[in-house]
KEBALUM-694459 format. One line per field, with one value per residue: y, z, x of N, C-alpha, C in turn; residue number from 1. Coordinates in nm, 3 decimals, always signed. Layout:
BEGIN
n.north	c(Y, ...)
n.up	c(Z, ...)
n.east	c(X, ...)
ca.north	c(Y, ...)
ca.up	c(Z, ...)
ca.east	c(X, ...)
c.north	c(Y, ...)
c.up	c(Z, ...)
c.east	c(X, ...)
num	c(NUM, ...)
REM end
This chain:
BEGIN
n.north	c(+16.526, +16.510, +16.371, +16.432, +16.262, +16.267, +16.302, +16.638, +16.712, +16.519, +16.540, +16.794, +16.789, +16.846, +16.652, +16.545, +16.777, +16.835, +16.618, +16.652, +16.905, +16.859, +16.698, +16.876, +17.072, +16.951, +17.010, +16.849, +16.781, +16.866, +16.945, +16.851, +16.904, +16.711, +16.840, +16.818, +16.836, +16.771, +16.511, +16.384, +16.439, +16.474, +16.330, +16.090, +16.146, +16.417, +16.474, +16.593, +16.520, +16.314, +16.207, +16.055, +15.906, +15.972, +15.833, +15.765, +15.591, +15.737, +15.811, +15.851, +15.877, +15.805, +15.522, +15.337, +15.503, +15.626, +15.404, +15.341, +15.568, +15.537, +15.298, +15.373, +15.585, +15.518, +15.621, +15.615, +15.442, +15.528, +15.399, +15.091, +15.084, +14.900, +14.707, +14.852, +14.809, +14.585, +14.679, +14.729, +14.520, +14.390, +14.129, +14.031, +14.192, +14.098, +13.837, +13.889, +13.999, +13.771, +13.600, +13.717, +13.675, +13.852, +13.940, +13.916, +13.995, +13.727, +13.596, +13.582, +13.521, +13.608, +13.534, +13.656, +13.675, +13.612, +13.594, +13.755, +13.987, +14.042, +14.219, +14.088, +14.172, +14.240, +13.988, +13.857, +14.005, +13.933, +13.656, +13.561, +13.604, +13.488, +13.601, +13.690, +13.611, +13.396, +13.477, +13.278, +13.118, +13.310, +13.355, +13.103, +13.076, +13.291, +13.251, +13.215, +13.031, +13.174, +13.031, +12.873, +13.038, +13.188, +13.381, +13.313, +13.414, +13.731, +13.784, +13.610, +13.472, +13.233, +13.056, +12.810, +12.635, +12.783, +12.983, +13.304, +13.550, +13.849, +14.125, +14.236, +14.342, +14.448, +14.447, +14.568, +14.383, +14.533, +14.756, +15.027, +15.095, +15.245, +15.195, +15.070, +14.853, +14.833, +14.596, +14.550, +14.344, +14.198, +14.211, +14.436, +14.635, +14.616, +14.685, +14.890, +15.065, +15.266, +15.332, +15.578, +15.768, +16.085, +16.338, +16.671, +16.728, +16.469, +16.120, +15.877, +15.684, +15.589, +15.313, +15.192, +14.999, +14.821, +14.507, +14.285, +14.142, +14.257, +14.133, +14.179, +14.169, +14.096, +14.028, +14.088, +13.961, +14.049)
n.up	c(+16.466, +16.406, +16.166, +16.022, +15.841, +15.685, +15.581, +15.547, +15.716, +15.917, +16.015, +16.121, +16.319, +16.638, +16.847, +16.744, +16.734, +17.004, +17.104, +16.963, +17.050, +17.317, +17.285, +17.155, +17.350, +17.529, +17.452, +17.310, +17.053, +16.711, +16.480, +16.159, +15.904, +15.645, +15.352, +15.220, +14.941, +14.846, +14.943, +14.789, +14.521, +14.469, +14.415, +14.640, +14.692, +14.719, +14.955, +15.298, +15.514, +15.804, +16.147, +16.300, +16.211, +16.178, +16.034, +15.876, +15.742, +15.582, +15.412, +15.076, +15.118, +15.003, +15.074, +14.985, +14.881, +15.113, +15.243, +15.064, +15.098, +15.369, +15.355, +15.192, +15.323, +15.589, +15.848, +16.201, +16.248, +16.399, +16.395, +16.239, +15.904, +15.692, +15.805, +15.825, +15.593, +15.642, +15.762, +15.567, +15.528, +15.721, +15.808, +15.818, +16.017, +16.236, +16.251, +16.325, +16.578, +16.700, +16.688, +16.873, +17.108, +17.182, +17.295, +17.095, +16.961, +16.923, +16.592, +16.255, +15.934, +15.610, +15.306, +14.985, +14.808, +14.734, +14.978, +15.224, +15.072, +15.002, +14.960, +14.831, +14.990, +15.231, +15.303, +15.347, +15.563, +15.759, +15.785, +15.926, +16.196, +16.517, +16.646, +16.459, +16.195, +15.911, +15.568, +15.426, +15.625, +15.732, +15.515, +15.494, +15.744, +15.741, +15.562, +15.494, +15.340, +15.113, +14.997, +15.193, +15.350, +15.503, +15.570, +15.816, +15.937, +16.028, +16.244, +16.256, +16.138, +15.952, +15.887, +15.735, +15.938, +16.168, +16.390, +16.436, +16.624, +16.623, +16.851, +16.616, +16.455, +16.128, +15.916, +15.635, +15.475, +15.374, +15.504, +15.464, +15.411, +15.548, +15.580, +15.787, +15.950, +16.219, +16.346, +16.494, +16.726, +16.676, +16.902, +17.017, +16.863, +16.609, +16.276, +16.168, +16.239, +16.033, +15.970, +15.852, +15.673, +15.818, +15.742, +15.728, +16.030, +16.076, +16.113, +16.109, +16.049, +16.131, +16.020, +16.002, +15.841, +15.765, +15.783, +15.668, +15.596, +15.412, +15.087, +14.891, +14.888, +15.070, +15.414, +15.769, +16.059, +16.384)
n.east	c(+32.114, +31.770, +31.568, +31.254, +31.036, +30.757, +30.414, +30.292, +30.074, +30.084, +30.347, +30.347, +30.162, +29.997, +30.059, +30.304, +30.461, +30.479, +30.629, +30.872, +30.947, +31.014, +31.239, +31.413, +31.436, +31.600, +31.851, +32.020, +31.954, +31.881, +31.619, +31.514, +31.286, +31.152, +31.043, +30.713, +30.673, +30.925, +30.950, +30.757, +30.825, +31.102, +31.430, +31.574, +31.837, +31.853, +31.732, +31.735, +32.018, +32.045, +32.090, +31.919, +31.613, +31.273, +31.011, +30.706, +30.423, +30.140, +29.833, +29.916, +30.188, +30.515, +30.632, +30.824, +31.024, +31.118, +31.222, +31.428, +31.590, +31.667, +31.810, +32.018, +32.154, +32.169, +32.066, +31.983, +31.694, +31.401, +31.157, +31.062, +31.092, +31.054, +30.886, +30.655, +30.520, +30.374, +30.148, +29.966, +29.794, +29.548, +29.526, +29.785, +29.892, +29.745, +29.846, +30.110, +30.068, +29.958, +30.183, +30.345, +30.218, +30.017, +29.703, +29.407, +29.079, +28.834, +28.805, +28.679, +28.791, +28.719, +28.816, +28.841, +29.038, +29.385, +29.504, +29.727, +29.946, +30.293, +30.598, +30.908, +31.116, +30.991, +30.894, +31.138, +31.225, +31.044, +31.079, +31.324, +31.277, +31.185, +30.972, +30.801, +30.570, +30.633, +30.566, +30.438, +30.318, +30.149, +29.980, +29.854, +29.726, +29.557, +29.357, +29.022, +28.802, +28.586, +28.385, +28.289, +28.147, +27.861, +27.568, +27.359, +27.129, +26.984, +27.147, +27.364, +27.668, +27.865, +28.165, +28.341, +28.258, +28.294, +28.124, +27.978, +27.815, +27.620, +27.674, +27.924, +28.232, +28.308, +28.576, +28.754, +29.018, +29.222, +29.442, +29.438, +29.185, +28.919, +28.654, +28.467, +28.236, +28.009, +27.809, +27.492, +27.311, +26.985, +26.821, +26.919, +26.830, +26.928, +27.062, +27.344, +27.649, +27.830, +28.163, +28.396, +28.648, +28.704, +28.472, +28.427, +28.282, +28.212, +28.235, +28.112, +27.811, +27.485, +27.296, +26.987, +26.877, +27.071, +27.159, +27.267, +27.580, +27.871, +27.962, +28.144, +28.418, +28.724, +28.709, +28.746, +28.602, +28.525)
ca.north	c(+16.579, +16.422, +16.398, +16.394, +16.235, +16.229, +16.401, +16.764, +16.712, +16.434, +16.592, +16.920, +16.772, +16.888, +16.550, +16.538, +16.899, +16.824, +16.524, +16.711, +17.018, +16.804, +16.654, +16.995, +17.143, +16.883, +17.068, +16.749, +16.749, +16.959, +16.878, +16.896, +16.849, +16.685, +16.905, +16.722, +16.840, +16.697, +16.370, +16.331, +16.463, +16.482, +16.209, +16.081, +16.205, +16.559, +16.489, +16.629, +16.412, +16.318, +16.096, +15.976, +15.926, +15.939, +15.828, +15.673, +15.595, +15.778, +15.810, +15.930, +15.878, +15.706, +15.445, +15.276, +15.604, +15.643, +15.285, +15.357, +15.669, +15.479, +15.196, +15.437, +15.674, +15.448, +15.686, +15.527, +15.453, +15.517, +15.293, +15.000, +15.124, +14.784, +14.641, +14.931, +14.752, +14.485, +14.745, +14.740, +14.409, +14.367, +13.988, +14.016, +14.255, +14.005, +13.724, +13.939, +14.005, +13.632, +13.545, +13.777, +13.645, +13.967, +13.899, +13.983, +13.941, +13.614, +13.649, +13.502, +13.588, +13.562, +13.579, +13.643, +13.702, +13.507, +13.608, +13.872, +14.003, +14.105, +14.227, +13.991, +14.230, +14.225, +13.846, +13.827, +14.072, +13.857, +13.514, +13.517, +13.640, +13.397, +13.674, +13.733, +13.498, +13.406, +13.515, +13.157, +13.083, +13.412, +13.328, +12.983, +13.097, +13.402, +13.219, +13.153, +13.017, +13.240, +12.933, +12.816, +13.146, +13.213, +13.452, +13.223, +13.500, +13.869, +13.795, +13.501, +13.433, +13.112, +13.033, +12.684, +12.578, +12.877, +13.065, +13.429, +13.619, +13.992, +14.232, +14.219, +14.446, +14.400, +14.532, +14.525, +14.339, +14.643, +14.843, +15.167, +15.111, +15.275, +15.172, +14.964, +14.847, +14.771, +14.541, +14.531, +14.233, +14.235, +14.245, +14.569, +14.728, +14.583, +14.788, +14.897, +15.196, +15.263, +15.425, +15.619, +15.880, +16.200, +16.440, +16.781, +16.682, +16.342, +16.005, +15.755, +15.703, +15.473, +15.269, +15.098, +14.895, +14.740, +14.388, +14.183, +14.181, +14.278, +14.014, +14.230, +14.170, +14.015, +14.098, +14.028, +13.981, +14.036)
ca.up	c(+16.392, +16.387, +16.045, +16.027, +15.703, +15.688, +15.515, +15.623, +15.821, +16.027, +16.072, +16.192, +16.413, +16.774, +16.921, +16.696, +16.776, +17.148, +17.120, +16.912, +17.137, +17.435, +17.244, +17.128, +17.476, +17.601, +17.408, +17.244, +16.919, +16.618, +16.399, +16.022, +15.841, +15.501, +15.294, +15.152, +14.797, +14.822, +14.966, +14.680, +14.384, +14.451, +14.439, +14.780, +14.704, +14.753, +15.087, +15.403, +15.587, +15.947, +16.226, +16.343, +16.117, +16.212, +15.908, +15.887, +15.632, +15.584, +15.275, +14.981, +15.150, +14.925, +15.172, +14.921, +14.872, +15.247, +15.267, +14.983, +15.164, +15.491, +15.318, +15.130, +15.412, +15.716, +15.976, +16.297, +16.225, +16.524, +16.371, +16.132, +15.781, +15.612, +15.869, +15.805, +15.480, +15.694, +15.804, +15.454, +15.533, +15.861, +15.842, +15.853, +16.148, +16.336, +16.267, +16.401, +16.717, +16.748, +16.703, +16.991, +17.225, +17.217, +17.279, +16.996, +16.971, +16.835, +16.458, +16.135, +15.815, +15.486, +15.202, +14.846, +14.731, +14.752, +15.108, +15.237, +14.977, +15.060, +14.874, +14.866, +15.099, +15.355, +15.336, +15.405, +15.694, +15.853, +15.795, +16.022, +16.334, +16.585, +16.696, +16.344, +16.109, +15.772, +15.487, +15.388, +15.738, +15.742, +15.410, +15.525, +15.861, +15.722, +15.459, +15.526, +15.206, +15.103, +14.957, +15.316, +15.429, +15.486, +15.676, +15.844, +15.962, +16.048, +16.357, +16.263, +16.022, +15.971, +15.783, +15.759, +16.064, +16.279, +16.400, +16.511, +16.635, +16.652, +16.776, +16.571, +16.369, +15.996, +15.867, +15.512, +15.503, +15.334, +15.619, +15.428, +15.387, +15.679, +15.575, +15.885, +15.995, +16.348, +16.335, +16.623, +16.732, +16.661, +17.033, +17.051, +16.765, +16.476, +16.199, +16.176, +16.232, +15.931, +15.995, +15.732, +15.697, +15.864, +15.649, +15.816, +16.170, +16.078, +16.077, +16.111, +16.021, +16.167, +15.919, +16.065, +15.746, +15.726, +15.867, +15.594, +15.583, +15.274, +15.018, +14.772, +14.907, +15.181, +15.539, +15.900, +16.154, +16.521)
ca.east	c(+32.001, +31.655, +31.492, +31.113, +30.996, +30.616, +30.329, +30.292, +29.971, +30.129, +30.471, +30.321, +30.051, +30.027, +30.135, +30.442, +30.530, +30.506, +30.740, +30.996, +30.985, +31.081, +31.373, +31.494, +31.461, +31.708, +31.977, +32.104, +31.906, +31.819, +31.518, +31.498, +31.166, +31.155, +30.926, +30.626, +30.697, +31.049, +30.920, +30.675, +30.871, +31.247, +31.508, +31.618, +31.971, +31.840, +31.669, +31.832, +32.083, +32.014, +32.145, +31.803, +31.503, +31.135, +30.937, +30.594, +30.328, +30.000, +29.785, +29.993, +30.330, +30.591, +30.709, +30.941, +31.130, +31.174, +31.304, +31.548, +31.673, +31.723, +31.909, +32.134, +32.230, +32.185, +32.039, +31.916, +31.549, +31.326, +31.060, +31.102, +31.022, +31.012, +30.772, +30.534, +30.447, +30.281, +30.026, +29.874, +29.698, +29.513, +29.549, +29.926, +29.908, +29.692, +29.939, +30.224, +30.022, +29.949, +30.317, +30.405, +30.136, +29.934, +29.562, +29.321, +28.943, +28.801, +28.782, +28.657, +28.844, +28.657, +28.908, +28.800, +29.159, +29.485, +29.569, +29.813, +30.056, +30.411, +30.715, +31.011, +31.195, +30.914, +30.895, +31.270, +31.231, +30.962, +31.116, +31.425, +31.247, +31.092, +30.856, +30.721, +30.534, +30.674, +30.451, +30.365, +30.232, +30.045, +29.883, +29.777, +29.642, +29.463, +29.260, +28.894, +28.745, +28.455, +28.283, +28.236, +28.086, +27.718, +27.497, +27.247, +27.014, +27.029, +27.239, +27.462, +27.748, +27.944, +28.266, +28.413, +28.215, +28.312, +28.003, +27.989, +27.687, +27.629, +27.743, +28.062, +28.288, +28.350, +28.685, +28.823, +29.155, +29.310, +29.462, +29.417, +29.041, +28.860, +28.510, +28.443, +28.097, +27.977, +27.673, +27.426, +27.217, +26.844, +26.765, +26.969, +26.778, +26.978, +27.129, +27.490, +27.713, +27.934, +28.272, +28.467, +28.738, +28.628, +28.427, +28.386, +28.284, +28.140, +28.318, +28.033, +27.669, +27.404, +27.199, +26.895, +26.838, +27.187, +27.169, +27.340, +27.720, +27.917, +28.016, +28.212, +28.563, +28.775, +28.678, +28.771, +28.492, +28.574)
c.north	c(+16.472, +16.464, +16.348, +16.384, +16.179, +16.335, +16.521, +16.760, +16.630, +16.492, +16.716, +16.910, +16.812, +16.780, +16.540, +16.659, +16.892, +16.732, +16.588, +16.828, +16.969, +16.759, +16.774, +17.069, +17.077, +16.940, +16.973, +16.728, +16.873, +16.878, +16.938, +16.825, +16.826, +16.745, +16.805, +16.721, +16.763, +16.547, +16.309, +16.335, +16.457, +16.347, +16.208, +16.137, +16.351, +16.581, +16.525, +16.505, +16.426, +16.198, +16.000, +16.009, +15.881, +15.946, +15.728, +15.699, +15.661, +15.788, +15.904, +15.929, +15.770, +15.625, +15.383, +15.376, +15.624, +15.525, +15.296, +15.458, +15.610, +15.377, +15.260, +15.513, +15.625, +15.535, +15.583, +15.549, +15.428, +15.410, +15.217, +15.032, +15.003, +14.718, +14.722, +14.879, +14.647, +14.547, +14.756, +14.628, +14.374, +14.221, +13.965, +14.079, +14.161, +13.887, +13.767, +13.949, +13.865, +13.576, +13.599, +13.759, +13.760, +13.931, +13.983, +13.924, +13.815, +13.667, +13.540, +13.583, +13.524, +13.620, +13.552, +13.685, +13.588, +13.516, +13.729, +13.872, +14.072, +14.112, +14.121, +14.040, +14.217, +14.079, +13.806, +13.887, +13.994, +13.720, +13.482, +13.533, +13.543, +13.467, +13.726, +13.611, +13.509, +13.423, +13.393, +13.114, +13.182, +13.390, +13.211, +13.009, +13.202, +13.371, +13.155, +13.148, +13.076, +13.143, +12.867, +12.918, +13.158, +13.300, +13.376, +13.298, +13.640, +13.882, +13.702, +13.481, +13.307, +13.102, +12.910, +12.626, +12.668, +12.977, +13.191, +13.500, +13.766, +14.016, +14.191, +14.333, +14.382, +14.498, +14.481, +14.481, +14.446, +14.742, +14.990, +15.196, +15.127, +15.260, +15.048, +14.970, +14.776, +14.727, +14.512, +14.415, +14.284, +14.279, +14.382, +14.674, +14.703, +14.699, +14.786, +15.042, +15.184, +15.372, +15.457, +15.732, +16.006, +16.298, +16.552, +16.732, +16.546, +16.228, +15.873, +15.789, +15.575, +15.443, +15.160, +14.980, +14.800, +14.624, +14.274, +14.231, +14.193, +14.150, +14.054, +14.232, +14.079, +14.095, +14.015, +14.062, +13.954, +14.064)
c.up	c(+16.376, +16.259, +16.059, +15.884, +15.706, +15.614, +15.607, +15.740, +15.942, +16.095, +16.157, +16.291, +16.554, +16.854, +16.877, +16.740, +16.924, +17.173, +17.079, +16.997, +17.260, +17.401, +17.222, +17.257, +17.560, +17.566, +17.331, +17.097, +16.841, +16.532, +16.260, +15.964, +15.692, +15.442, +15.212, +15.001, +14.761, +14.840, +14.846, +14.545, +14.363, +14.476, +14.583, +14.799, +14.745, +14.890, +15.191, +15.466, +15.735, +16.015, +16.270, +16.251, +16.178, +16.082, +15.922, +15.777, +15.674, +15.438, +15.186, +15.004, +15.072, +15.014, +15.110, +14.907, +15.007, +15.282, +15.190, +15.046, +15.286, +15.459, +15.261, +15.230, +15.556, +15.841, +16.073, +16.282, +16.356, +16.512, +16.244, +16.005, +15.703, +15.673, +15.855, +15.686, +15.527, +15.734, +15.691, +15.453, +15.678, +15.903, +15.885, +15.989, +16.258, +16.358, +16.345, +16.549, +16.777, +16.779, +16.827, +17.117, +17.272, +17.193, +17.174, +17.009, +16.886, +16.697, +16.358, +16.018, +15.693, +15.371, +15.064, +14.754, +14.759, +14.885, +15.110, +15.133, +15.046, +14.956, +14.919, +14.985, +15.233, +15.398, +15.400, +15.544, +15.799, +15.885, +15.905, +16.169, +16.399, +16.636, +16.584, +16.259, +15.974, +15.687, +15.445, +15.499, +15.751, +15.636, +15.445, +15.639, +15.837, +15.620, +15.520, +15.396, +15.201, +15.061, +15.079, +15.405, +15.399, +15.600, +15.700, +15.870, +15.988, +16.154, +16.351, +16.130, +16.056, +15.856, +15.821, +15.897, +16.185, +16.278, +16.481, +16.508, +16.669, +16.802, +16.734, +16.477, +16.239, +15.939, +15.733, +15.547, +15.467, +15.450, +15.591, +15.398, +15.523, +15.680, +15.658, +15.929, +16.130, +16.341, +16.474, +16.615, +16.724, +16.794, +17.082, +16.952, +16.623, +16.407, +16.218, +16.177, +16.137, +15.958, +15.863, +15.768, +15.724, +15.752, +15.732, +15.960, +16.185, +16.034, +16.086, +16.085, +16.058, +16.056, +15.978, +15.974, +15.710, +15.823, +15.799, +15.573, +15.436, +15.216, +14.895, +14.785, +15.022, +15.311, +15.661, +15.989, +16.294, +16.619)
c.east	c(+31.894, +31.583, +31.350, +31.062, +30.854, +30.537, +30.309, +30.194, +30.014, +30.253, +30.449, +30.205, +30.093, +30.101, +30.281, +30.522, +30.567, +30.625, +30.872, +31.042, +31.059, +31.223, +31.465, +31.530, +31.569, +31.845, +32.067, +32.068, +31.864, +31.721, +31.517, +31.375, +31.191, +31.028, +30.844, +30.650, +30.823, +31.027, +30.850, +30.746, +31.022, +31.313, +31.560, +31.758, +31.966, +31.776, +31.775, +31.895, +32.050, +32.079, +32.036, +31.687, +31.371, +31.057, +30.824, +30.492, +30.197, +29.959, +29.867, +30.143, +30.404, +30.685, +30.834, +31.056, +31.197, +31.264, +31.436, +31.644, +31.743, +31.831, +32.035, +32.219, +32.239, +32.167, +31.981, +31.766, +31.475, +31.218, +31.098, +31.023, +30.971, +30.889, +30.643, +30.454, +30.347, +30.148, +29.923, +29.770, +29.672, +29.535, +29.693, +29.955, +29.859, +29.785, +30.064, +30.188, +30.013, +30.088, +30.387, +30.321, +30.049, +29.788, +29.490, +29.181, +28.927, +28.764, +28.749, +28.710, +28.779, +28.738, +28.850, +28.915, +29.257, +29.558, +29.662, +29.925, +30.172, +30.520, +30.816, +31.093, +31.122, +30.912, +31.027, +31.283, +31.154, +31.023, +31.217, +31.385, +31.150, +30.967, +30.767, +30.687, +30.603, +30.549, +30.371, +30.270, +30.118, +29.938, +29.793, +29.678, +29.534, +29.354, +29.136, +28.817, +28.605, +28.346, +28.220, +28.169, +27.938, +27.668, +27.367, +27.118, +27.068, +27.137, +27.359, +27.534, +27.826, +28.044, +28.346, +28.382, +28.229, +28.196, +28.032, +27.854, +27.709, +27.610, +27.884, +28.100, +28.335, +28.453, +28.735, +28.965, +29.257, +29.323, +29.439, +29.270, +28.972, +28.708, +28.475, +28.297, +28.087, +27.831, +27.617, +27.326, +27.073, +26.784, +26.812, +26.921, +26.826, +27.046, +27.280, +27.535, +27.831, +28.037, +28.342, +28.561, +28.657, +28.598, +28.365, +28.395, +28.218, +28.232, +28.243, +27.887, +27.595, +27.304, +27.112, +26.863, +26.952, +27.206, +27.245, +27.483, +27.758, +27.978, +28.097, +28.363, +28.602, +28.761, +28.720, +28.652, +28.546, +28.461)
num	c(1, 2, 3, 4, 5, 6, 7, 8, 9, 10, 11, 12, 13, 14, 15, 16, 17, 18, 19, 20, 21, 22, 23, 24, 25, 26, 27, 28, 29, 30, 31, 32, 33, 34, 35, 36, 37, 38, 39, 40, 41, 42, 43, 44, 45, 46, 47, 48, 49, 50, 51, 52, 53, 54, 55, 56, 57, 58, 59, 60, 61, 62, 63, 64, 65, 66, 67, 68, 69, 70, 71, 72, 73, 74, 75, 76, 77, 78, 79, 80, 81, 82, 83, 84, 85, 86, 87, 88, 89, 90, 91, 92, 93, 94, 95, 96, 97, 98, 99, 100, 101, 102, 103, 104, 105, 106, 107, 108, 109, 110, 111, 112, 113, 114, 115, 116, 117, 118, 119, 120, 121, 122, 123, 124, 125, 126, 127, 128, 129, 130, 131, 132, 133, 134, 135, 136, 137, 138, 139, 140, 141, 142, 143, 144, 145, 146, 147, 148, 149, 150, 151, 152, 153, 154, 155, 156, 157, 158, 159, 160, 161, 162, 163, 164, 165, 166, 167, 168, 169, 170, 171, 172, 173, 174, 175, 176, 177, 178, 179, 180, 181, 182, 183, 184, 185, 186, 187, 188, 189, 190, 191, 192, 193, 194, 195, 196, 197, 198, 199, 200, 201, 202, 203, 204, 205, 206, 207, 208, 209, 210, 211, 212, 213, 214, 215, 216, 217, 218, 219, 220, 221, 222)
REM end
């Protein structure tokens, strides 16, 4: 039995339905869906039992409950639930990619907080693996002191001596914050395209007057 533990919109999406249909058509598997109301409100003891678990975070999903269920009943987890906590901070994701030799764009990190946060359990999960950074290393490498940051002109930013010129992308370090800005160079017309969670049929907006980067939080520039 394959258990699907995710918010209703994700669990019933067309891509997920296509994957599960292929598994069921093999004749080797049955699928049980964890109802969203049960995921949100019921104790994990009342959740269905399964041999294989597909569970993943999206907005509103109680990841800690899913982790507790997996630890208690020990199904085979198709994806690592504990490591999904790393997705909450883009700096930590980048360090994991770096540790595995996966190319990423050149970046400047401007931190106005204390660096990536992690539960003790996530820190323990990261620490023993040579292909993953420990949280202390991730904190040290991900810090770019905001006191050393400046926007020199409409096209250029600098942080601790590292210079980046537009075009570049500005991302909040919070992985659940989708308010991303793409800044264009003056010679390309300037301004920025602001991305956000889809509203009706719209998920971005061009702003010709936006040439100064944000200074109200911690950001990654790529």
